[in-house]
C-alpha positions in Angstrom: 36.6 -10.8 9.6 35.5 -7.2 10.7 32.9 -6.4 13.5 30.2 -5.0 12.6 29.3 -1.7 14.2 26.1 0.6 14.3 26.4 4.7 13.4 25.2 6.5 16.7 24.1 9.4 14.4 21.7 7.6 11.9 21.7 3.9 13.2 23.4 2.4 10.0 25.2 -0.9 10.6 28.7 -1.0 8.8 31.8 -2.8 9.4 34.3 0.2 8.0 35.7 2.7 10.0 33.2 5.2 8.9 29.5 5.1 8.5 28.6 4.6 4.3 25.5 6.5 5.4 26.4 9.5 7.0 30.0 9.7 7.2 30.3 9.8 11.0 33.1 7.9 12.9 30.8 7.7 15.9 30.2 4.2 15.8 29.3 1.4 18.5 29.3 -2.3 18.9 26.6 -2.0 21.2 23.3 -2.1 19.4 20.0 -4.1 19.2 17.6 -4.7 16.6 17.8 -5.0 12.9 15.9 -3.6 10.0 17.0 -4.5 6.3 15.3 -1.4 4.4 15.0 -2.2 0.8 12.3 0.6 -0.6 12.3 3.5 2.2 10.6 5.8 0.2 7.3 3.4 0.5 8.0 2.0 4.1 5.8 4.1 7.0 8.9 2.3 9.4 11.4 4.0 7.5 9.6 7.2 8.0 9.6 6.5 11.7 13.3 5.5 11.8 14.2 8.6 9.6 15.8 6.1 7.0 16.2 7.8 3.5 18.5 5.1 2.1 18.5 1.3 1.5 20.8 -0.7 3.6 20.6 -2.6 7.1 20.0 -0.4 10.7 19.8 -0.7 14.0 16.8 0.0 15.8 18.6 0.7 19.0 22.7 2.1 19.4 23.7 2.3 23.1 
């Protein structure tokens, strides 16, 4: 099983070598918090975190 990592650019959580959201390879295994966004266009939290696509996101990435 691949270890999950968070993108340092957009905070998306992935188990791939590149971020599924922005394509960045700058990933970190050190992150905290988890937000699952289903309908980002209707969410104030998504707006404040800069989330535009449905998916799993870290709250903070180190």
